[in-house]
BAVO-962979 format. One record per residue (C-alpha): residue number from 1; residue in three letters; x, y, z. Coordinates in steps of 0.02 Angstrom, whole numbers, plus 50000, padded with zeros to 5 digits. Layout:
<recs>
[NUM,ALA,[X,Y,Z]]
...
</recs>
This chain:
<recs>
[1,UNK,[48213,55009,51810]]
[2,UNK,[48321,54884,51901]]
[3,UNK,[48381,54892,52079]]
[4,UNK,[48543,54816,52132]]
[5,UNK,[48568,54745,52303]]
[6,UNK,[48747,54791,52345]]
[7,UNK,[48849,54659,52434]]
[8,UNK,[48969,54706,52570]]
[9,UNK,[49152,54668,52544]]
[10,UNK,[49144,54533,52677]]
[11,UNK,[49001,54445,52590]]
[12,UNK,[49092,54466,52427]]
[13,UNK,[49250,54383,52487]]
[14,UNK,[49149,54234,52546]]
[15,UNK,[49074,54216,52373]]
[16,UNK,[49242,54220,52290]]
[17,UNK,[49329,54075,52368]]
[18,UNK,[49311,53940,52237]]
[19,UNK,[49274,53928,52056]]
[20,UNK,[49430,53897,51960]]
[21,UNK,[49602,53823,51981]]
[22,UNK,[49721,53943,51898]]
[23,UNK,[49905,53927,51858]]
[24,UNK,[50041,54051,51892]]
[25,UNK,[50126,54108,51733]]
[26,UNK,[50301,54135,51802]]
[27,UNK,[50413,54034,51915]]
[28,UNK,[50501,54182,51995]]
[29,UNK,[50376,54287,52092]]
[30,UNK,[50408,54474,52096]]
[31,UNK,[50501,54480,51931]]
[32,UNK,[50351,54484,51815]]
[33,UNK,[50185,54571,51793]]
[34,UNK,[50027,54525,51889]]
[35,UNK,[49881,54496,51771]]
[36,UNK,[49699,54451,51799]]
[37,UNK,[49568,54412,51668]]
[38,UNK,[49388,54475,51659]]
[39,UNK,[49258,54397,51544]]
[40,UNK,[49154,54549,51493]]
[41,UNK,[49089,54495,51322]]
[42,UNK,[48901,54470,51342]]
[43,UNK,[48873,54355,51193]]
[44,UNK,[49028,54247,51214]]
[45,UNK,[49014,54074,51292]]
[46,UNK,[49120,54013,51437]]
[47,UNK,[49300,54017,51379]]
[48,UNK,[49472,53946,51409]]
[49,UNK,[49618,54067,51397]]
[50,UNK,[49786,54009,51331]]
[51,UNK,[49949,54104,51353]]
[52,UNK,[50092,54056,51237]]
[53,UNK,[50003,53893,51199]]
[54,UNK,[49976,53844,51381]]
[55,UNK,[49805,53843,51464]]
[56,UNK,[49798,53980,51596]]
[57,UNK,[49611,53997,51634]]
[58,UNK,[49477,53866,51611]]
[59,UNK,[49288,53881,51591]]
[60,UNK,[49273,54066,51631]]
[61,UNK,[49094,54124,51608]]
[62,UNK,[49027,54298,51572]]
[63,UNK,[49061,54412,51723]]
[64,UNK,[49194,54296,51795]]
[65,UNK,[49360,54370,51847]]
[66,UNK,[49517,54282,51901]]
[67,UNK,[49637,54322,52040]]
[68,UNK,[49806,54393,51993]]
[69,UNK,[49922,54276,51898]]
[70,UNK,[50106,54311,51873]]
[71,UNK,[50164,54331,51693]]
[72,UNK,[50342,54366,51637]]
[73,UNK,[50373,54540,51570]]
[74,UNK,[50367,54556,51381]]
[75,UNK,[50253,54507,51238]]
[76,UNK,[50140,54354,51248]]
[77,UNK,[50019,54268,51131]]
[78,UNK,[49846,54258,51208]]
[79,UNK,[49714,54145,51131]]
[80,UNK,[49530,54132,51177]]
[81,UNK,[49445,53963,51154]]
[82,UNK,[49265,53913,51184]]
[83,UNK,[49277,53809,51343]]
[84,UNK,[49345,53636,51301]]
[85,UNK,[49373,53676,51117]]
[86,UNK,[49539,53648,51029]]
[87,UNK,[49521,53789,50904]]
[88,UNK,[49546,53971,50956]]
[89,UNK,[49408,54094,50916]]
[90,UNK,[49520,54244,50945]]
[91,UNK,[49705,54280,50965]]
[92,UNK,[49798,54437,51015]]
[93,UNK,[49972,54488,51070]]
[94,UNK,[49985,54562,51245]]
[95,UNK,[50136,54656,51313]]
[96,UNK,[50159,54679,51500]]
[97,UNK,[50290,54764,51607]]
[98,UNK,[50375,54695,51762]]
[99,UNK,[50309,54759,51928]]
[100,UNK,[50142,54813,51855]]
[101,UNK,[49966,54749,51894]]
[102,UNK,[49843,54732,51749]]
[103,UNK,[49663,54686,51719]]
[104,UNK,[49639,54611,51546]]
[105,UNK,[49457,54611,51490]]
[106,UNK,[49377,54521,51345]]
[107,UNK,[49255,54655,51284]]
[108,UNK,[49123,54692,51154]]
[109,UNK,[49022,54563,51057]]
[110,UNK,[49095,54402,50990]]
[111,UNK,[48981,54420,50839]]
[112,UNK,[49058,54553,50729]]
[113,UNK,[49230,54629,50713]]
[114,UNK,[49246,54722,50878]]
[115,UNK,[49282,54582,51001]]
[116,UNK,[49453,54612,51079]]
[117,UNK,[49559,54611,51236]]
[118,UNK,[49578,54776,51327]]
[119,UNK,[49716,54792,51456]]
[120,UNK,[49726,54928,51588]]
[121,UNK,[49839,54960,51737]]
[122,UNK,[49777,54928,51914]]
[123,UNK,[49839,55034,52059]]
[124,UNK,[49803,54942,52222]]
[125,UNK,[49884,55073,52334]]
[126,UNK,[49789,55190,52449]]
[127,UNK,[49835,55299,52600]]
[128,UNK,[49804,55215,52767]]
[129,UNK,[49622,55226,52821]]
[130,UNK,[49558,55285,52651]]
[131,UNK,[49467,55195,52510]]
[132,UNK,[49476,55212,52322]]
[133,UNK,[49365,55167,52174]]
[134,UNK,[49361,55176,51985]]
[135,UNK,[49220,55130,51866]]
[136,UNK,[49224,55056,51692]]
[137,UNK,[49089,55064,51557]]
[138,UNK,[49105,54894,51469]]
[139,UNK,[48928,54879,51398]]
[140,UNK,[48942,54898,51208]]
[141,UNK,[48758,54933,51176]]
[142,UNK,[48727,55051,51322]]
[143,UNK,[48722,55240,51295]]
[144,UNK,[48828,55367,51383]]
[145,UNK,[48785,55389,51566]]
[146,UNK,[48811,55504,51714]]
[147,UNK,[48849,55446,51891]]
[148,UNK,[48804,55540,52048]]
[149,UNK,[48731,55537,52221]]
[150,UNK,[48544,55500,52224]]
[151,UNK,[48456,55665,52196]]
[152,UNK,[48621,55757,52178]]
[153,UNK,[48728,55827,52041]]
[154,UNK,[48822,55713,51923]]
[155,UNK,[48996,55669,51982]]
[156,UNK,[49041,55595,51814]]
[157,UNK,[48959,55651,51653]]
[158,UNK,[48943,55573,51481]]
[159,UNK,[49038,55412,51512]]
[160,UNK,[49035,55307,51354]]
[161,UNK,[49089,55131,51305]]
[162,UNK,[49238,55092,51320]]
[163,UNK,[49296,55203,51463]]
[164,UNK,[49383,55169,51629]]
[165,UNK,[49396,55313,51751]]
[166,UNK,[49542,55367,51856]]
[167,UNK,[49531,55315,52038]]
[168,UNK,[49435,55424,52160]]
[169,UNK,[49503,55429,52338]]
[170,UNK,[49366,55436,52471]]
[171,UNK,[49332,55417,52655]]
[172,UNK,[49264,55244,52695]]
[173,UNK,[49075,55256,52711]]
[174,UNK,[48910,55198,52639]]
[175,UNK,[48856,55299,52486]]
[176,UNK,[48689,55316,52395]]
[177,UNK,[48731,55320,52211]]
[178,UNK,[48635,55306,52050]]
[179,UNK,[48677,55291,51867]]
[180,UNK,[48577,55402,51751]]
[181,UNK,[48558,55418,51563]]
[182,UNK,[48680,55555,51516]]
[183,UNK,[48608,55730,51533]]
[184,UNK,[48446,55671,51616]]
[185,UNK,[48374,55635,51788]]
[186,UNK,[48317,55462,51731]]
[187,UNK,[48399,55331,51841]]
[188,UNK,[48462,55176,51751]]
[189,UNK,[48522,55093,51909]]
[190,UNK,[48496,55128,52094]]
[191,UNK,[48654,55091,52193]]
[192,UNK,[48595,55152,52362]]
[193,UNK,[48683,55082,52512]]
[194,UNK,[48852,55050,52432]]
[195,UNK,[48982,55020,52567]]
[196,UNK,[49166,55059,52535]]
[197,UNK,[49286,54990,52665]]
[198,UNK,[49447,55070,52726]]
[199,UNK,[49613,55013,52653]]
[200,UNK,[49524,54937,52503]]
[201,UNK,[49534,54977,52318]]
[202,UNK,[49379,54947,52211]]
[203,UNK,[49350,54927,52025]]
[204,UNK,[49169,54922,51968]]
[205,UNK,[49137,54866,51789]]
[206,UNK,[48968,54889,51706]]
[207,UNK,[48938,54744,51585]]
[208,UNK,[48798,54680,51475]]
[209,UNK,[48743,54691,51295]]
[210,UNK,[48642,54851,51319]]
[211,UNK,[48554,54961,51446]]
[212,UNK,[48413,54835,51468]]
[213,UNK,[48530,54698,51529]]
[214,UNK,[48661,54782,51635]]
[215,UNK,[48761,54701,51773]]
[216,UNK,[48901,54763,51882]]
[217,UNK,[49058,54666,51920]]
[218,UNK,[49138,54738,52077]]
[219,UNK,[49315,54694,52127]]
[220,UNK,[49386,54734,52298]]
[221,UNK,[49574,54726,52326]]
[222,UNK,[49669,54749,52489]]
[223,UNK,[49786,54898,52477]]
[224,UNK,[49966,54839,52480]]
[225,UNK,[50056,55002,52520]]
[226,UNK,[50028,55187,52551]]
[227,UNK,[50089,55296,52407]]
[228,UNK,[50153,55474,52427]]
[229,UNK,[50022,55533,52304]]
[230,UNK,[49880,55454,52208]]
[231,UNK,[49927,55413,52028]]
[232,UNK,[49798,55422,51890]]
[233,UNK,[49794,55254,51807]]
[234,UNK,[49630,55235,51713]]
[235,UNK,[49655,55211,51528]]
[236,UNK,[49562,55119,51395]]
[237,UNK,[49666,55028,51272]]
[238,UNK,[49728,54854,51276]]
[239,UNK,[49641,54792,51490]]
[240,UNK,[49341,54593,51930]]
[241,UNK,[48918,54514,51990]]
[242,UNK,[48779,54564,52041]]
[243,UNK,[48651,54648,51940]]
[244,UNK,[48627,54790,51819]]
[245,UNK,[48704,54957,51761]]
[246,UNK,[48839,55024,51662]]
[247,UNK,[48979,55144,51675]]
[248,UNK,[49097,55243,51746]]
[249,UNK,[49169,55330,51884]]
[250,UNK,[49187,55392,52057]]
[251,UNK,[49132,55340,52221]]
[252,UNK,[49058,55189,52271]]
[253,UNK,[48970,55039,52224]]
[254,UNK,[48942,54864,52233]]
[255,UNK,[48864,54704,52191]]
[256,UNK,[48957,54573,52104]]
[257,UNK,[48979,54399,52052]]
[258,UNK,[49155,54352,52017]]
[259,UNK,[49270,54212,52023]]
[260,UNK,[49441,54202,52102]]
[261,UNK,[49581,54080,52090]]
[262,UNK,[49584,53957,52232]]
[263,UNK,[49746,53877,52190]]
[264,UNK,[49901,53933,52095]]
[265,UNK,[50036,53829,52016]]
[266,UNK,[50176,53867,51895]]
[267,UNK,[50174,53789,51726]]
[268,UNK,[50329,53752,51622]]
[269,UNK,[50368,53874,51482]]
</recs>
């Protein structure tokens, strides 16, 4: 069984500050969608991502995630290339709406017919002083799992690939969590000591080919406004390491290796 050492949000932000130079997709900020890209395909090499024939992300490795990039509302052609290669290995149309934040994940295995882009809506709002988290099961070979407090009842049961939970609103605190094989007390991953900060929205994505090689990509976003009520935004059709685990949902957890854009620039359409 693996143990994951959970990084604090502060440590995380220090790790994030430089990996890729990423362009902004739109010239007029605020009029398009905000989109970030997660490389969650365990057998795919580092990739370049093209949008409408223009390079948008370069040399993104497995478990890397970009910062938000602005993309005009509407349908766009997205092509995945092995890093530095001229030929696309995969292409897919992606439609986005203005004023909406998205995470777009490359998921499943490149070998076979199931590799694809999954897009889901991000909600980076939270009431003042609270925290929020959702969890995604992005490990194609891992079984269904439960998530709960160490020694406690399951908070989420039977989470299967591909599933992204709704957000859970919590008090900021440090939580002792574990991921268990569904319906058992057998811990797959110990997530004790996970710290969730106030006014922060988390997404934790379990990635890896199977249960023996699980990692968690944890993304922490500053809340940008306080909503009147908490919307439910997790959905799993066309969608931010540290080590181990899979799955989905509820309160807390950490560890991550991700990459964030250090510089943005518009490119001509």
